[in-house]
Every structure is written in structure tokens, then in C-alpha cells.
N, C-alpha and C positions, 0 to 999 in steps of 0.2 A: 504494500500500500504506499510505503514511503517512496518507492521508485516511481510509482504511478503519479503520486502528487507532485514529485519533482518534475516529471515530464510534462505534466499539465501546466506547471508554473512556467517551464521553459517555453512551452508553445505559446503561452500569453505574452512572455517577453518578446519572442520573435514576431508575434503578430503585431505588436505595438512599436516596431522599429521606426516607421515612417511618420511624418506629421499627419497625413490623411488617415493612416491606420490607428494612430493614437487618438485622433478626433472620433473616429468610429468606436473604438474601445470605450472612450469616455461617454459616447452617446449610449452604448449598450448598457453601461453600468449606472449612469445617471440620467436616464431618459426622462424621468419625471421632472428633474431641475431644468433639463433642456425644454420641455414642454411648457414650464412656467415662464421661461425667459422669452419665448417666442412672441407673446403679445407686446412685451416691452420693447423688443427689437423692432417689431413692426411699427410701433408708435414713434420710436426714435428715428427710424428711417423716414417716416412720413413728415415729421415736424422739424428734423434736424438735417438729415442727410440729403434729402431732395432739395430743400431750399438752398443748402450749401453748394450742392452741385450746380444748381441753376444759377446761383450767384457767381460761381467761378466761370461759367460759361458766358454770362453776360459781360464779364470784364474784358473779354476778347472781341466784343462787338461795339457797334455804335448805336445801341438801342436807346431810344428816347420814347416819350409818350406820343410822338408823332409817327413813329415808324414801326411800333409794336402792334401786332394783329389784335383786333377787338371785334366784338359783335355789337352792332347797333340795329335794334329791332330784328328784322329778318335778314338784315345784310351782314356778311361776315367779311371783314377787311383783313387780308393776309398780312404776315410779317414782311416788311421791306428793309429791315436793317441788315447790315453786312458784316462780315468778319474783318476785323482790323488788326488782329494779333496783339502785340504788346504796346500798341499806340497809346492806350488809356494810361498804362503805368508810366511810360516815358513822359507823357504830357503833364501827369499829375506830379511826378517826382522832379521833373526838369523843365516844364513848360514856362513860357514867359509870364503867363497870369497864374503863377503858382501860389496857391494858398495852403498847400499841404504842410510845408515845413513850419510856418508860423504857428498853424494849429497844433502841429505834432510837438513843437517846443513848449507851448502853453500846457498841452496835455501831460507832458512828462513833469513840468513843474507842479501842476495841479495834483497829480498822482502822488509824487513824492511828499509834497507838503501835507496833503490830507492824510495819507497813511502814516507818516512820522508823527504827526501831532495827535492823530486819533489813537495810535498805539501808546504814545507817551502818557497822554491824559487818561486812557482807559487803564493803563497799568498802575498809574498813581492812585486812581480811585479804587482799584481792586486791592491794592495794598492796604489802604485805609480801611475798607470794609471787611477785610480779613481779620481785622483785630477785634477784640471783645469790646464793642461800643454799645452804649445805651441807645436803644431805638434803631438798631442796625437794620431791621426788617423795613421800616418806613423809608429810610435812606435808600435802600436797594429799589424799592417800588418807585420812588420818585426819579431816580436816575434811570430806570428802565423805561419810564413813561414815554420819552421821545422815540423809542424804538417801537413801542406798542401802537402809537398813533400812526395812522396811514400817512405815507410819505407825502402825498399830494396835499393833505391837510396841513401838515407841518410847513411845507414850502409856501403854501398860500398864506398861512399865518405869518411867516417871515417877510413875505411881500409887503404886508400891512405894517410890520414892525420896522422894516427898512425904508419905507416910503419917505419922501422928502419932509412930510409933516408927521412921520411916525414916531414911535416911542423912542428909538435910539437917538434920533436927531433932537428930539425934545430934551433928553437927558443931557446931550452934549451942549445944547443951548443953555441949560440951566447951570452948566459949568463954565459958561462963558466962552465955549468954543462953537465954531459953525461946522455943523455936520455936512459931509459930502453927499452928493447924490448917488446913493448906493446902487441904484437900479439903472443908472445911465452913464456915470463917469467910468471910464474903462479901468483905471486902477481900483477904484472903490468897487467895481463889479467883481473883480478877481478876489479881493479880500472878502466880500460878502459871500461869494460862492464857496470859498474854502471854509469860511465859518459855518455856514449852514450845512455843508456836508459833514464837517466835524460833529456838529450837533446831532445829526442823524446817525453817525457811525459810532460814537463813543460808547453807547450802551452795548452794542455787541462786543467790542473789544473788552469792556469791563467785565461782562459776564464770562467770556471765554478765559480771561486772565484769572478771574476769581476762582473758576473751576480748576485752572491749572495750579494756582496756589494752594488750594485745599487738598490737592493730591500730593504735595510734597510733604514727606515724613517730618514730624516735628522733632524727631530725634536728631536730625541733621543740624537744626538750629541749636538744640540744646549742646551738641557736641561742638559747634562752632563758638558758642558763648563760653563754655568751659575752656576752650583754647585761647580765650581773650580776644576773640574777633569783635570789632565794632559793629554797630547796626549797618553802616555803609558796606563793611567787608562781608557781612552775612548776605546782604542784598546782592552784591557783585558775585560771590563765590558759592552762594547757595540757592538764592531765589532765581536769578537769571539762568543758570544751568538747568535748574528744575523745570523752568518754563520753556526750555528750548523747543520741545516737540510742539506745544500749543502756539508759541510764537511764530515758528516757521510756517504753520498751517494758516494762522490768521493774517499774517503778513501777505502771504501768497493770494489768499482770497481778497484781502483788502486791495491789493494792487489790481487784480482783475476786475473787481467791482467798481473801483474808483476810475479806472481807465475807461470803462464803458458806462459811467454814471450819466445817464441821459436825463433822468427826471429832474435833478437839481438845477442843471444848467438851463434846460428848456422851460420848465415851469416857472423858474425864478425870473428869467430874462426874456423868454421867448426866443424866436429864431432870427431876430434882426440884430442882435448885439454881436457883431462880428469879433470884436476883440476877446470875448470871453468864451467863445465857441470851442469846444474840444472836438476831436476827430468824429466821434459818433453823432454829435449834433451837426457837424459839417456834412456828413454823409446823408443825414436826414434832410438837410436844406437842399442838397443836390437833388434829392428824390422827390421831395414835396414842396420845397419853398421856392421854386422857380418854374417858369415855363419857356420852352418845354421841359418837362421832367427828364432829368438825365439819369436813366436807369444804369447805364454802363459805368459811368464815373462814380456814381453812388456805390455801386457794387465793388468797384476797384478799391475805394477807400475802406469799405468793409473788410475785404480780403486782406488788405495791408494791415489794418488793426488786428485781425485774427493772427496774421504771420508774426507781428510783433509780439503779441502775447505768447504765442508758442515758443518763440525763440527765448523770450525772457523766462518762461517757466522751465524750459530745458536747462538754461544756464544757472537759474536759481537752484534747481534740484541737484545739479551736479556740484554746485558750490556747497550746498548743505551736506551732501554725502561726503565730500572732500574734508569738511570741518569736523564731521562726526568721526570719521576715520582717524583724523589727527588727534581728537579728544580720547579715542580709545587707545591710540598708540602711546 
């Protein structure tokens, strides 16, 4: 029986030597899990894969609202756009009327500033709330409230607060200072955009950091205290290393979300404030904010955004892996 079992095991190993054979063996063994995944794969293919492929295809054409096929009543107008190859990419990146690089520069500044400040403020609040404070529960509820309120409600409220006669300018006037036009002045718009986005993003960072702090063993802090470490040394050598897994994840998510943060920019300023537009709102304006609607150039900007995020994610993961290996060594 032992020989028969070994022979059966050897046949299984031989049968799973190639990728397709291993896939078939996996299906034979876990067919129920495969069946449960099929609906998810079909939905993702319908709502993600197909639009992505269609968008990539449009970037190689000169498709606009004037030459894309459509149906008007009983009349069907066929497509008349043509294949242009890499023309859209070259015009967007190097054309004379280039607006990509100014929007890209502001998008990078916007992303770095928002993620850095959101992470720092969220970490600081988490450290405070992780201590034994009286009334810690109500404080947590108050700090999470901006995250619980729908984003569009929060942004519309900030539009009223930042208006020329809003609360912020009234407070500045009471202090003897003249408030800027937060919703129209280019520099003030950028400061307002970063501030509103931080307001919306701090609760997520705070909750994530608080969960990470509570997972760090208290014995490490006790050992560091016994060794004579100061509070700052305990924070640097115990807290931050203990938060490394959580921090790496929330920073990556923060970069992706902030880079594509359409709601704050569009709802706060609309589509006409060119100086504060990031790449995703620039792509939206190409698609919906002009006539004729430029489907090809809008799709090109979208694919460039996706490519930038893919490159950043790959480099960021490699950097984290290299640092983790250095720490283990």
C-alpha cells in the first residue's frame, strides 16, 4: 500500500508539471472556490477590464463627440474617427499648447502635501488617543465625524465657510487681517484644496494608526523605559517600527486616492479654475467641459495617470521590500 500511495503521489506531481496542468489540478481540487470566483471575475471584466481596454484603444484614435457613432431616432450614424497611433501621447507630452506638465507638477505637489500632512496629523492624534484620557470615546467620535459625513456635504459646507463673506474671512477680519478669495485666487485655491482634503482624510489615517498602535506589545515600551529611553526615543525606536506595516499600506492608499481625488477639486472649485486642476479633473474637462468633447485626449490623460500610479506602486513596493530586508539583516 505504501508503494501504491507513493506511485499515486508521483503521478500527481508529474501531472502538475506545467502551468496549464497545475491550473487544471487546482480546478479539480478547488472547483467550488473557482465557481464562487466566476461571478466576481465577470463583474470585474464588465466594469473594469472592458472600459480599460476601450480607453486604451481610444488613445490611439482621434475620437471626439463629432466623429463617434451614435443613434438619433431611427438613424444610426457610424464611426468616422481614424487611427492616429501615438499622436495623442506626443501632443499631450510635448505639444505647443501643452497643459499636461503644469497639471502634473501641481498634482505631485498636491499629493505629497496632502499625504504627508494627513499622515502626520493622523499619527499625532492617534498617539494622543492611545493614552488613558478621560472622555476618550467622545473625542474619537468627534474626530471620526468628518469621515462619516458624505464627502459632497463636507465640501459644500467648506464652500460656504471659505466664501468671501464666510466664517474664515470673518474671523480673519476680526483679527485685523484681510482674508483672501479662497475660491478664486490661484494660490489661495491651492491652500484651500489641501486644507479641505486633509480635513476629509485625517480620520482614516487616525483610525488606521490607532489600530496599529494598539497592536504594539506594551512590553516593548516597558523594556525601553527600563533601559532609560526617553519618550521621543521610544517613539522613534518602538512606535514607528511597530507601525511600519500599517504606515506602508495607508501611505500607498493615500497616494493613490489623493492622486485621483476628483471630488474635492471639482466640487470645491468647479471645472473652470485652471490653476488648481489636477490630472483627473483635467481629463474630465477634456471629456465633458468643452465642445467638441475630446474622447481620445481625455482617455490618453487617464492612461498616463494609470501608468504613473503603476510605476510608483512598483517602485514603492520594491523600496519597502529592500528596507525590510535591510532591517532583518
